[in-house]
C-alpha positions as CSV (number, residue, x, y, z in Angstrom):
1,M,0.0,0.0,0.0
2,T,1.3,3.5,-0.9
3,N,0.6,6.2,1.7
4,Y,-0.3,9.7,0.6
5,S,-0.4,12.5,3.2
6,D,-0.4,15.6,1.1
7,T,-1.0,16.7,-2.5
8,D,2.0,17.0,-4.9
9,R,2.7,20.0,-7.1
10,A,1.3,18.4,-10.3
11,Q,-2.0,17.4,-8.7
12,F,-2.4,20.8,-7.1
13,E,-1.7,22.5,-10.5
14,M,-4.3,20.3,-12.1
15,F,-6.8,21.2,-9.4
16,K,-6.1,24.9,-10.0
17,S,-6.5,24.5,-13.8
18,L,-10.2,23.3,-13.3
19,P,-13.0,25.8,-13.2
20,R,-13.0,27.9,-10.0
21,D,-16.5,29.4,-10.2
22,T,-18.6,26.2,-9.6
23,P,-19.5,24.5,-6.4
24,I,-17.3,21.6,-5.4
25,N,-17.4,18.7,-2.8
26,M,-14.2,17.3,-1.5
27,L,-14.2,13.7,-0.4
28,N,-11.7,13.2,2.5
29,L,-10.5,9.8,3.6
30,V,-7.9,10.0,6.4
31,Q,-5.8,7.4,8.3
32,F,-4.0,8.7,11.4
33,H,-0.6,8.0,12.7
34,E,-0.7,6.1,16.0
35,H,1.4,8.9,17.6
36,A,1.3,12.4,16.2
37,A,4.5,13.3,14.3
38,Y,5.0,17.0,15.1
39,P,8.3,18.5,13.9
40,Q,11.0,18.5,16.4
41,G,10.9,21.8,18.4
42,H,7.1,22.2,17.9
43,A,5.3,23.1,21.1
44,L,3.3,19.9,21.0
45,A,6.1,17.6,19.9
46,A,6.8,16.3,23.4
47,E,3.1,16.0,24.4
48,G,2.7,12.4,23.3
49,L,-0.5,13.2,21.4
50,S,-2.1,10.5,19.2
51,G,-2.7,11.2,15.5
52,A,-6.5,11.4,16.3
53,Q,-5.8,14.1,18.9
54,A,-3.6,16.1,16.5
55,Y,-6.3,15.9,13.8
56,K,-8.8,17.3,16.4
57,N,-6.4,20.2,16.9
58,Y,-6.4,20.6,13.1
59,G,-10.2,20.6,13.0
60,A,-10.5,23.2,15.8
61,A,-7.9,25.5,14.2
62,S,-9.0,25.2,10.6
63,G,-12.8,25.1,11.2
64,P,-13.2,28.9,11.5
65,V,-11.4,29.3,8.2
66,L,-13.6,26.7,6.5
67,K,-16.7,28.6,7.7
68,R,-15.3,32.0,6.8
69,V,-14.8,30.9,3.1
70,G,-18.4,29.6,3.0
71,G,-17.5,25.9,3.3
72,S,-19.2,23.3,5.5
73,I,-19.0,19.6,6.3
74,I,-22.0,18.0,4.6
75,W,-21.4,14.4,5.5
76,R,-19.3,12.4,8.0
77,G,-19.2,8.7,8.4
78,G,-17.6,6.0,10.6
79,F,-15.6,3.4,8.7
80,D,-16.8,-0.2,8.8
81,V,-15.1,-2.3,6.0
82,T,-13.8,-1.9,2.5
83,L,-15.7,-4.1,0.1
84,I,-13.8,-3.1,-3.1
85,G,-10.2,-2.0,-2.7
86,D,-7.2,-2.5,-0.5
87,P,-8.4,-4.0,2.8
88,A,-5.4,-2.3,4.6
89,E,-6.9,1.1,3.9
90,V,-8.8,1.5,7.1
91,W,-10.0,5.1,7.4
92,D,-10.1,6.9,10.8
93,A,-12.0,9.9,9.4
94,M,-14.3,10.1,6.4
95,F,-16.2,13.3,5.4
96,I,-17.3,15.5,2.5
97,A,-16.6,19.2,2.7
98,H,-18.7,21.4,0.5
99,Y,-17.3,24.7,-0.9
100,P,-19.4,27.3,-2.8
101,D,-16.7,27.2,-5.4
102,A,-13.1,26.0,-5.9
103,G,-11.9,29.6,-5.3
104,A,-13.2,29.2,-1.7
105,F,-11.1,26.1,-1.2
106,L,-8.0,27.8,-2.6
107,A,-8.7,30.8,-0.4
108,M,-8.9,28.5,2.6
109,V,-5.6,26.6,2.0
110,T,-3.7,29.9,1.4
111,D,-5.2,31.7,4.4
112,P,-2.5,32.4,7.0
113,E,-4.6,31.0,9.8
114,Y,-5.1,27.8,7.9
115,Q,-1.4,27.6,7.2
116,R,-0.7,27.7,10.9
117,A,-3.4,25.0,11.5
118,V,-2.1,22.6,8.8
119,V,0.9,21.6,11.0
120,H,-1.6,19.6,13.1
121,R,-2.9,17.8,10.0
122,Q,0.7,17.0,8.9
123,A,1.4,15.6,12.3
124,A,-1.8,13.5,12.4
125,V,-2.0,12.0,8.9
126,L,-0.4,8.7,7.9
127,N,-2.4,8.3,4.7
128,S,-5.2,10.1,3.0
129,R,-7.3,10.6,-0.1
130,L,-8.7,13.9,-1.2
131,V,-11.0,13.8,-4.2
132,R,-12.7,16.9,-5.9
133,A,-16.2,16.2,-7.1
134,K,-18.9,18.1,-8.9
135,P,-22.1,18.1,-6.8
136,L,-24.9,16.4,-8.6
137,G,-28.6,16.2,-7.6
138,A,-29.8,13.3,-5.4
139,S,-31.2,10.3,-7.3
140,D,-32.4,6.8,-6.7
141,L,-30.2,5.6,-9.6
142,F,-26.5,4.8,-9.4
143,A,-25.6,6.6,-12.6
C-alpha cells in the first residue's frame, strides 16, 4: 500500500486549472498515525498526542477558516469495512466538505490562519485521499 499524506505539485496544479467558479465537494478519507508526528521543536512535539488528537487540533484550528470561506462539512461517516479496494486502507476519518466554489477552497488553503493549522494535519495523517467532485442532484439511480 502506498501512503499519501499531502498533495503533490502536479496534482495541485491540475486542481487549480479546473473551473473555480462552480460549487465543489471534497471527499476526504484519512488514516491517522498512532502517535502524532509533530516536527522537532514544535510546542506539541513532546506532548505524546495521538494522531487522532492532532487531527482534532487541526479541525479546531481550521474550522473557522472553512466557515469563513463559506464551506461546510455536509457528510461524515464512521468506517466499517472496505468491500472493493485495499483492505489495509482503514479510514479513521471520512467526510465530505462542500465549498461554494473552488476559489473558496483555494482561499482556505492559502489563508495564514489555515497555514498555521495545517501543522496539526501534517502531524496527524499517515495516509489520506482527497477527491474533488462536482455536486450532482440526489437520485435513486447509481448513474
